[in-house]
VEXTI-944640 format. One line per 2 residues: number of its first residue (from 1); their letters; for each residue y, x, z of N, C-alpha, C, CB. Coordinates in pm, whole numbers, plus 32768, in hexadecimal, padded with zeros to 4 digits. Last residue first. Glycine has a CB too. Example, Ala and Ser with C-alpha at 12.3 -4.5 7.8 and 13.67 -1.06 7.14 Angstrom:
REM residues 2
2 = sa = 7F1F,8505,82C4,7F96,8557,82CA,8003,850A,8313,7FC4,8580,823C ~ 7DC7,8527,830C,7E3E,84CE,830C,7EB6,8528,830C,7E41,846B,8389
This chain:
REM residues 161
161 = lk = 80FB,EE7A,A8C9,8066,EE2A,A8AA,8030,EE10,A850,8055,EDC6,A8C7 ~ 8178,EF97,A8B3,80FC,EF81,A912,80B9,EEFF,A8D8,8129,EF6C,A9BD
159 = sl = 823C,EF47,A825,81C7,EF8C,A7DF,8150,EFA3,A860,8203,F02F,A791 ~ 82B6,EE8C,A893,8244,EE5A,A838,81FD,EEBE,A7F0,8274,EDFD,A7D3
157 = li = 8334,EEF3,A949,8290,EE9E,A9A0,8269,EE7E,A8F7,82AC,EDCA,AA39 ~ 83E4,EF93,A8C6,835D,EFEE,A905,82F3,EF51,A946,83A6,F082,A9B9
155 = ks = 846F,EEC2,A889,8444,EF04,A818,83DC,EF46,A850,84A5,EF58,A7D2 ~ 84DA,EE48,A952,84A3,EDFD,A93E,843B,EE38,A8B0,8501,ED90,A940
153 = cs = 855B,EF1C,A9D6,84F9,EF16,AA09,84A3,EEDD,A9BD,8504,EEEB,AA6B ~ 8647,EF24,A908,862C,EF73,A91B,857B,EF70,A95B,869A,EF98,A955
151 = ec = 86CF,EE22,A935,8676,EE29,A8B5,860D,EEB3,A8C2,86E2,EE38,A822 ~ 861B,EDA4,AAAA,86B8,EDFA,AA5A,8648,EE02,A9AF,86FC,EEF8,AAC8
149 = fk = 8567,EC7C,AB05,8571,ED15,AAC4,85CB,ED53,AA81,8521,ED2D,AA76 ~ 85CC,EB71,AB9D,8599,EBA9,AB37,8589,EC72,AB25,85F6,EB60,AAD1
147 = de = 863D,EAF8,AC8A,85B3,EAF8,AC93,856B,EB48,AC1B,8587,EA68,AC98 ~ 8762,EBF6,ACF6,86F5,EB76,ACC5,864E,EB79,ACD6,8707,EB66,AC21
145 = kv = 87D0,EC41,AE46,8793,EC75,ADBE,8760,EBE2,ADA4,870F,ED00,ADC3 ~ 8857,EBCE,AF26,88B9,EC33,AEAC,885B,EC14,AE4B,88D5,ECF8,AEC0
143 = di = 8783,EB94,AFDB,87E2,EB13,AFA0,8837,EB5D,AF36,8852,EAC0,B021 ~ 874E,EC92,B03F,86FC,EC22,AFBA,8750,EBE0,AFA1,867E,EBBA,AFD3
141 = er = 882C,ED06,B079,87F3,ED46,AFE1,8791,ED0E,AFDB,87D3,EDDF,AFC5 ~ 8834,EC56,B160,8884,EC5A,B114,8851,EC7C,B08C,88DA,ECA0,B143
139 = is = 8752,ECAF,B1D8,8749,EC3B,B1A3,8793,EC3F,B16A,8743,EBDD,B1D5 ~ 86DE,EDFA,B1B3,8742,ED9F,B1FA,8724,ECF0,B17E,8815,EE05,B1EF
137 = ns = 868B,EEA4,B12B,8678,EECE,B1B7,8696,EE57,B212,86D3,EF47,B1DB ~ 85FC,EEAD,AFE3,8647,EE74,AFFB,860D,EE87,B0D5,8645,EDE3,AF88
135 = fh = 85F0,EF59,AEB0,85EE,EF3F,AF27,8623,EEFF,AF94,85EC,EF79,AF39 ~ 85E0,EEBE,AD5A,8623,EEDE,ADE1,8615,EED0,AE6C,8676,EEB6,ADE0
133 = mv = 856D,EDFD,ACE1,8534,EE64,AD12,8551,EEAC,AD6C,8525,EEA0,ACD2 ~ 85FA,ED14,AC81,8586,ECEF,ACEC,855C,ED78,AD48,84F3,ECB3,AC91
131 = cr = 8758,EDA2,AC3B,86B8,EDC1,AC3B,8672,ED4F,ACB1,8698,EE7E,AC72 ~ 884F,ED8C,AC9E,882E,ED69,AC91,8794,ED20,AC82,886B,ED84,AC80
129 = td = 882A,EEC0,ACFC,882C,EE6B,AD59,884E,EDFC,AD5D,8855,EE89,AD9A ~ 87AF,EFC0,AC49,87B6,EF4A,AC59,87E2,EEE7,ACCC,875B,EF3B,AC3E
127 = wc = 86FE,F07F,AC95,877E,F089,ACC2,87D9,F01A,ACAC,87B2,F0F3,AC8E ~ 8586,F001,ACE2,8607,F047,AC96,8680,F04A,ACC6,8624,F013,AC21
125 = hv = 8471,F080,AD49,84FE,F053,AD8B,8539,F06B,AD0E,8547,F0AB,AE17 ~ 833E,F06B,AC61,83B5,F0B7,ACD8,841B,F041,ACE5,841A,F15F,AC97
123 = mg = 8238,F000,ABDD,82D4,EFC8,ABE1,82E2,F02C,AC8B,82EC,EED7,ABE5 ~ 8134,EFDF,ABD9,8165,F036,ABDE,81DF,F040,ABCD,8136,F06A,ABAF
121 = ft = 80C4,EEAD,ABF4,80E7,EEC2,AB8B,80F8,EF58,AB65,8149,EE7B,AB80 ~ 80C8,EE88,AD51,8064,EEBD,AD16,8057,EECA,AC6C,8002,EE75,AD4E
119 = hg = 8216,EE74,AD25,81EA,EF0D,AD65,8143,EF07,AD1A,81EB,EF14,AE48 ~ 8238,ED8E,ACC9,822E,EDF2,AC81,8212,EE6A,ACA5,827E,EDF7,AC4E
117 = le = 81C5,ED00,ADAC,814B,ED39,AD51,81A6,ED63,ACFA,80CD,ECD5,AD10 ~ 82C9,ED08,AE28,8279,ED9A,AE71,81BF,ED69,AE0F,8272,ED8A,AF83
115 = hi = 836D,EC79,AD9F,83AF,ED14,ADB4,82FC,ED4E,AE0E,8480,ED14,AE48 ~ 8334,EB84,ADB7,8334,EBC8,AD1E,832B,EC64,AD44,83D2,EBA2,ACB6
113 = ve = 8323,EB61,AEED,828A,EB65,AE85,82C0,EB80,ADFF,8222,EAC0,AE78 ~ 8467,EBA4,AEDF,8403,EBE6,AF28,835F,EBDD,AEF0,8412,EBA9,AFB4
111 = kg = 8497,EA9D,AE6A,84C6,EB1F,AE18,845D,EB9A,AE54,8581,EB47,AE39 ~ 8424,E9BC,AEF5,83F3,EA15,AE62,841C,EA58,AE27,83DA,E9F0,AE07
109 = lr = 84B1,E9F3,AFC1,8408,E9ED,AFD4,83CA,EA03,AF1F,83CE,E925,B028 ~ 85AC,E97E,AF8A,857A,EA35,AFC7,84DB,EA71,AFC0,8597,EA43,B085
107 = kl = 857E,E8A6,AF3F,85AA,E8CD,AED1,85B4,E96F,AF14,8635,E874,AE95 ~ 84D5,E81B,B015,84B3,E827,AFBF,84D9,E88A,AF59,84B5,E7D1,AFAE
105 = li = 85F7,E833,B0EE,857F,E85C,B0F6,850E,E89F,B0A6,8560,E812,B113 ~ 86AF,E797,B07C,86DF,E844,B070,861B,E85D,B078,876D,E8A4,B131
103 = rn = 8614,E695,B076,8641,E6AF,B00A,8663,E773,AFEE,86BF,E646,B00A ~ 860B,E68A,B185,8584,E696,B138,859C,E6C9,B0BA,8538,E614,B127
101 = np = 868F,E6C3,B2A1,86E5,E6C7,B219,8654,E6C8,B1B5,8763,E76E,B205 ~ 86BA,E6BB,B3F4,86AB,E6F2,B398,86C4,E696,B2F4,862F,E727,B3BE
99 = pl = 882E,E749,B48F,87B3,E6EB,B456,875E,E70A,B40C,87CE,E68C,B419 ~ 87FE,E8A3,B4E1,8843,E831,B4C6,87DF,E7AC,B4BB,8893,E84C,B444
97 = gy = 87CA,E988,B575,87F2,E93B,B5C5,8823,E89D,B57E,8859,E98C,B60A ~ 86F2,EA0D,B4C1,878C,EA3C,B4E5,87E1,E9F1,B51F,87D4,EA5F,B47F
95 = ye = 8628,E973,B4C3,862D,EA16,B4F8,868A,EA30,B52C,8627,EA81,B4A3 ~ 8678,E8A5,B423,8676,E8A0,B4B9,866E,E929,B523,85FE,E84E,B4D4
93 = qr = 8623,E8CF,B328,86E8,E8D7,B34E,86D4,E8E2,B3F3,8767,E813,B318 ~ 855B,E9D7,B302,859F,E92F,B303,8602,E95D,B343,8550,E89F,B354
91 = lr = 84C7,EAAA,B282,8503,EA78,B23A,8567,E9C6,B27C,8492,EA7A,B1CB ~ 847C,EB06,B36C,84E1,EB2C,B34E,8532,EB03,B2DB,84CF,EB8E,B352
89 = hi = 836F,EA89,B31E,83A7,EA76,B396,8435,EAB6,B3A7,834C,EAA6,B3F6 ~ 82DD,EA88,B240,8338,EA25,B24E,836D,EA43,B2BC,830D,E9A6,B249
87 = sv = 826E,EB97,B1A0,8269,EB5D,B231,8305,EAFA,B227,826A,EBF5,B2C0 ~ 817F,EC16,B0E3,820B,EBDA,B0D8,820A,EB93,B167,8226,EB6B,B04B
85 = va = 8098,ECF8,B021,80AF,EC9D,B093,815C,EC65,B0A5,807B,ECF8,B11F ~ 7FBD,ED4F,AF46,8022,ED94,AF61,800B,ECF2,AFD9,80B2,EDC8,AED9
83 = ak = 7EA8,EE07,AE7F,7ED3,EDB9,AEBD,7F5E,EDDA,AF02,7E76,ED9B,AF01 ~ 7E88,EEAE,ADB1,7E52,EE2A,AD90,7EA2,EDCC,ADE6,7DB4,EE1E,ADAA
81 = gn = 7F22,EF8D,AD22,7ED8,EF4C,AD4E,7EB8,EF14,AD5C,7EC8,EF42,AD6B ~ 8031,F048,ACF0,7F97,F043,AC88,7F51,EFF6,ACA7,7F36,F0B0,AC7E
79 = lq = 8056,F03E,AE52,8098,F063,ADD4,8028,F079,AD4D,80EC,F0F3,ADF7 ~ 8000,EF1D,AF29,7FC6,EF9F,AEC2,8012,EFD8,AE6D,7F5E,EF7F,AE69
77 = aq = 8121,EEAD,AFC2,80ED,EEA9,AF69,8094,EF3C,AF37,814D,EE75,AF23 ~ 81CC,EE0F,B0A5,81C8,EE7C,B08F,8159,EE43,B019,81B0,EEE3,B10A
75 = gf = 82FF,ED90,B157,8286,ED48,B101,825D,EDE4,B102,82A5,ECE0,B050 ~ 83ED,ED85,B218,83BC,ECF5,B1B9,8344,ED04,B195,8407,ECD5,B12E
73 = vf = 8393,EE69,B32B,83A5,EE36,B286,8397,EDB1,B28E,8335,EE6D,B212 ~ 843C,EF01,B42C,840D,EE8B,B3F2,83FA,EE9C,B368,8462,EE1F,B40A
71 = tl = 8474,F01B,B44B,8488,EFB0,B4CE,843F,EF51,B48D,852B,EF76,B503 ~ 8397,F102,B3CB,841F,F0B7,B3A2,83F6,F05B,B41F,8435,F065,B2EC
69 = vp = 82CA,F1AC,B3B7,832D,F1EE,B3C1,839C,F19A,B39C,831F,F25D,B380 ~ 81E1,F0D5,B3FA,81F4,F16E,B466,82A9,F181,B459,8184,F22E,B40A
67 = iy = 826B,EFB5,B391,8208,F061,B3AE,81FE,F0AE,B3E4,81FF,F0B6,B37E ~ 8224,EE72,B3CD,8274,EEEC,B420,821E,EF3B,B3AC,8256,EF12,B4F0
65 = ld = 827D,ECEF,B3FB,8237,ED81,B3E0,827A,EDF0,B3DD,81FA,ED8D,B36D ~ 824C,EBCF,B4C4,82C0,EC4D,B4A4,8259,ECAF,B48A,8338,EC84,B52E
63 = vs = 819F,EAC5,B40A,81AB,EB27,B48F,8205,EB9A,B45D,810B,EB69,B4CB ~ 8164,EA1D,B334,81D1,E9FE,B3A6,81EB,EA48,B40A,81BC,E996,B3E4
61 = il = 80EB,EA85,B1FE,80C6,EA74,B2A0,8153,EA29,B2D9,80A5,EB23,B2FB ~ 8049,EA8E,B0C6,80CE,EA50,B103,809C,EA2F,B178,8117,E9D2,B0BA
59 = gi = 7F86,EB83,AFEF,7F9B,EB17,B079,802E,EB0B,B0B5,7F3C,EB4E,B102 ~ 7F3B,EBA9,AEBE,7F9C,EB95,AF14,7FB2,EB45,AFAA,7FDD,EB6C,AECA
57 = ik = 7EA2,EC3A,ADE6,7E87,EBFA,AE49,7F07,EC1C,AE7D,7E0C,EC15,AE90 ~ 7E1D,EC95,AC63,7E8A,ECA2,ACDC,7E4D,EC3D,AD26,7F35,EC87,ACBF
55 = la = 7D3E,EC13,ABCE,7D83,EC8B,AB9A,7DCA,ECBD,AC2A,7DF8,EC65,AB10 ~ 7BFB,EBAF,AC54,7C87,EB93,AC4A,7CB0,EBF3,AC53,7CC4,EB45,AC94
53 = ne = 7B15,EB94,AC86,7B20,EB91,ABF0,7BF5,EB88,ABEC,7AAC,EAD9,ABA0 ~ 7A8C,EBB1,AD44,7A90,EC11,AD22,7AD6,EC19,ACA5,7A28,EC38,AD2C
51 = pt = 7BB0,EB5E,AE5B,7B4D,EB37,AE03,7B29,EB97,AD93,7B74,EAC0,ADCE ~ 7BE1,EBF0,AFB5,7C0C,EBEB,AF2B,7B8E,EBC0,AEA9,7C49,EC85,AF15
49 = fe = 7BB4,EC2D,B093,7B9E,EB76,B06B,7BBD,EBBA,AFE3,7C22,EAD1,B0B7 ~ 7BDC,ED0D,B0B2,7B5D,ED1E,B0CC,7B84,ECA9,B09B,7B0C,ED49,B148
47 = li = 7D0E,ED43,B08C,7CC7,ED6A,B01E,7C22,ED49,B054,7CF0,EE13,AFF5 ~ 7D56,ECE8,B17A,7D5B,ECAF,B0FF,7D17,ECA6,B08A,7DA2,ECC7,B0E2
45 = nr = 7D27,EDCC,B20A,7CE2,ED5E,B223,7CED,ECE8,B1B5,7D0C,ED35,B2A3 ~ 7DF9,EE4E,B1A2,7D5A,EE97,B1A2,7CF5,EE10,B193,7D2F,EEFC,B251
43 = li = 7ECC,EDE4,B1CA,7E95,EE10,B154,7E0D,EE16,B150,7EC3,EE82,B134 ~ 7ED6,EDDB,B2EA,7EE2,ED7F,B2CE,7E99,ED5B,B1F1,7F81,ED7A,B30B
41 = qt = 7F0D,EEE9,B30C,7E7C,EEE4,B34F,7E67,EE33,B2F9,7E7C,EEEF,B439 ~ 8004,EF2E,B2C0,7F6E,EF68,B263,7F0B,EF0E,B29E,7F32,F021,B27F
39 = ss = 8091,EE8C,B332,8055,EE34,B2D6,7FFA,EE79,B2A5,80A2,EDFB,B276 ~ 8085,EE2E,B4B3,8056,EEA7,B42A,8033,EE66,B3D0,7FDB,EF13,B437
37 = yq = 8121,ED88,B54B,80A3,ED94,B51C,80A7,EE19,B4B2,8076,ED03,B4D8 ~ 81DE,EDB7,B697,81E0,ED8F,B605,8159,ED5F,B5D2,820C,EE06,B5AF
35 = nr = 8211,EE16,B792,8214,ED68,B74D,8225,ED53,B70C,8247,ED0B,B759 ~ 81FF,EF0E,B7BC,8247,EEE8,B743,825E,EE4A,B750,81F1,EF13,B6BA
33 = kl = 8118,EF0D,B85B,8188,EF6E,B8B6,8221,EF25,B850,8163,F061,B89A ~ 805E,EEA5,B80F,808B,EE6F,B86B,811E,EE7A,B85F,8053,EE9C,B8D6
31 = df = 800F,EE5B,B6A6,8027,EE9E,B6F0,809D,EE8F,B774,802E,EEEC,B6A2 ~ 7F0F,EDA5,B5E6,7F7F,ED8D,B64A,7FAD,EE17,B699,7F4B,ED1D,B6B9
29 = ar = 7E37,EDD5,B56B,7ECE,EDEF,B50C,7F29,EE10,B55E,7F10,ED71,B4B9 ~ 7D5C,EDAD,B5F5,7D63,EE1B,B5D5,7E07,EE30,B5A7,7CF6,EE31,B574
27 = ep = 7D2A,EC7D,B5C6,7D80,ECA1,B641,7DA4,ED3A,B640,7D30,EC7C,B6CC ~ 7D92,EC13,B452,7D43,EC74,B4E4,7D71,ECA7,B556,7D12,ECEB,B4C8
25 = ig = 7DE4,EACF,B3E5,7E16,EB42,B41B,7DBF,EBA9,B4B0,7EA6,EB05,B441 ~ 7D10,EA2C,B342,7D46,EA44,B3BC,7D94,EAA9,B3CF,7CF4,EA4C,B40B
23 = ik = 7D53,E968,B203,7D12,E9A6,B248,7D3F,E9ED,B2D7,7CEE,E9EB,B1F8 ~ 7D50,E842,B146,7DBD,E897,B1A1,7D5C,E8CF,B1C7,7E24,E85F,B213
21 = el = 7D25,E83D,AFF2,7D24,E814,B07E,7D5B,E85B,B0E0,7CB5,E804,B0A5 ~ 7E15,E878,AEE2,7D6F,E882,AF32,7D78,E813,AFB9,7D49,E94A,AF81
19 = ie = 7EDB,E7FD,ADDB,7ECC,E814,AE74,7E24,E828,AE76,7F0D,E782,AEDF ~ 7ED1,E8F0,ACC9,7EA0,E83E,ACE2,7EAD,E866,AD63,7DF1,E7EA,ACAB
17 = ss = 7F5B,E91D,AB64,7F53,E93C,ABD8,7F0D,E893,ABFB,7FED,E97C,AC1C ~ 7F9A,E9C8,AA2F,7F4E,E92C,AA5F,7F26,E988,AB14,7E7A,E8E7,A9CA
15 = yd = 8053,EAA9,A9AA,7FEB,EA8A,A99D,7FDF,E9F4,AA3F,7F8F,EB2D,A996 ~ 8144,EAE8,A986,8133,EAA0,A916,80AA,EAAB,A93D,816B,EACE,A885
13 = fr = 8215,EB32,AA25,81B9,EB8B,A9F3,8162,EB6C,A997,817B,EBB7,AA47 ~ 82C8,EA5B,AA7D,830F,EAE1,AA49,82B0,EB5B,AA2D,837B,EB13,AAB8
11 = me = 8251,E960,AA4C,82E4,E989,A9EA,82DC,EA40,A9D3,83A0,E956,AA5D ~ 8176,E99F,AAEA,816A,E9A0,AAAD,81DE,E9A1,A9F4,8122,E96A,AAED
9 = ik = 822B,E9A0,ABDE,81DA,EA0B,ABD5,81A7,E9F8,AB1E,8153,E9FE,AC5C ~ 8290,E889,ABD3,82DC,E90B,ABBA,8274,E964,ABBC,834D,E932,AC21
7 = kp = 81A2,E7F0,ABCF,81DA,E7ED,AB67,824F,E858,AB59,81FC,E76F,AB59 ~ 8144,E829,ACCF,80E6,E839,AC80,8140,E84A,ABF9,807B,E7C6,AC8B
5 = lf = 81F2,E7E9,AD92,821D,E873,AD61,8198,E896,ACEC,8228,E8F1,ADF8 ~ 8248,E6BD,ADE0,82AE,E712,AD49,824A,E799,AD35,838B,E75D,AD7F
3 = cl = 818A,E69D,AEB6,8180,E671,ADFF,81B6,E6B8,AD8D,81C5,E5F2,ADDE ~ 81D0,E6E2,AFAC,81B7,E747,AF45,81A2,E6E6,AEC7,8131,E7AE,AF69
1 = m = 81F6,E594,B001,824D,E619,AFF6,8230,E682,AFAE,825E,E651,B062
């Protein structure tokens, strides 16, 4: 299912990537009151398992994520850092009471992976609703944006790479 991601990452960032072995989600990341997982705690866990030679790392999980100031997040990344995480939980059609659709799920996942990796390279949110770096607070906003950087963000990314 995830085989397309290394190629997409290489296409957008000009870096090769690989899929690593699965690691567990730490129990301390679960917030019983919210019934969600702290993306910050999960980022810390990902960093513990990051290979020394990794330039960047992104964890893909299926649980619902949050940060304290927001109801939920699709993902989180360290700005100018090494690690990011993306959850497929709210990217799935089933979450919204719709029949499963793998094509839509993978399209959304690709956009969010590129978005969060963009943050690790120091990219901030973009005003252009079609740019992959546009902030998405709803699934509709993810569906509207493309899986690539706008012209302005492309230039910024090139300067950071």
